C-alpha positions in Angstrom: 4.6 85.9 34.8 7.6 88.6 35.3 10.9 89.0 36.2 11.9 92.0 38.5 15.2 93.9 37.7 15.8 94.4 41.2 16.0 90.5 41.7 18.5 89.6 38.8 19.9 86.6 40.4 16.6 84.9 39.4 16.8 85.2 35.7 16.9 82.3 33.8 20.4 81.0 32.3 19.0 79.9 29.1 16.6 82.2 27.5 14.8 81.0 23.8 13.9 84.8 22.9 14.5 88.0 23.9 12.4 90.6 22.6 13.4 94.4 22.7 10.2 96.5 22.3 11.3 100.1 21.3 9.3 102.5 22.2 9.5 106.5 22.2 13.2 107.2 23.9 13.0 103.4 25.8 13.0 99.4 25.3 10.7 97.1 26.9 12.2 93.5 27.3 10.0 90.2 27.1 12.0 86.8 27.5 10.6 83.4 26.3 11.6 80.9 29.0 10.5 77.5 28.6 8.0 78.7 26.1 6.2 81.1 28.7 6.9 84.8 27.6 7.6 86.9 30.8 8.4 90.6 30.8 11.2 92.3 32.6 9.4 94.8 35.7 10.7 97.3 37.5 10.2 97.2 41.9 6.8 98.5 41.0 5.9 95.4 38.9 5.4 97.7 35.7 7.5 96.7 32.5 11.1 98.4 33.4 11.9 101.2 30.7 15.5 100.3 29.3 17.5 103.2 28.4 19.6 101.4 25.6 20.1 98.1 24.2 23.6 97.7 25.9 21.8 98.0 29.3 19.3 95.2 28.1 22.5 93.2 26.9 24.9 93.5 30.2 21.6 92.5 32.9 21.7 89.3 30.5 25.0 88.5 30.1 25.0 85.7 32.3 22.4 83.9 30.1 22.6 81.7 27.1 20.4 83.6 24.8 18.9 81.4 21.8 17.8 84.4 19.5 17.3 87.7 20.0 15.3 90.6 18.3 14.4 94.4 17.7 10.7 95.2 17.5 9.8 98.8 16.6 6.9 100.9 14.5 7.8 102.6 11.4 6.2 106.3 11.7 7.1 106.9 8.1 4.0 104.7 6.7 1.8 107.9 6.0 4.7 109.6 4.7 5.0 107.1 1.7 1.9 106.8 0.9 1.9 103.0 1.9 -1.1 101.0 1.3 -0.7 99.1 4.4 0.8 99.7 7.4 4.8 98.4 7.9 4.3 98.2 11.6 5.7 96.7 13.3 8.8 95.4 12.2 11.2 93.3 13.6 14.6 92.3 13.0 17.3 90.4 14.3 19.7 90.9 16.8 22.6 88.8 15.8 25.5 90.3 18.0 23.0 90.3 20.9 22.8 86.4 20.9 25.0 84.5 23.3 25.4 81.0 23.2 27.1 79.2 26.6 28.0 75.7 26.9 25.2 73.9 29.1 
């Protein structure tokens, strides 16, 4: 299931979790709504490539977001001699969370 960037009026007003996955130069966003994960897609139905966290935040500005996180791969695992991969790494986005009166 997904939400199309071309139809922002269809986006939910309450989001349990917004997960931003950092790729090389862009972000892919997955939303957890009513326990079901949904990806934000473009008109071509492929995952939409957001250029910044602010772009995602602006799109979801009307929603109440319970939790937001950024997930990224650590490209330095091999350089620091880690026995196990440290990737992926997730961190909360505190400034992204928006609780609105329901």
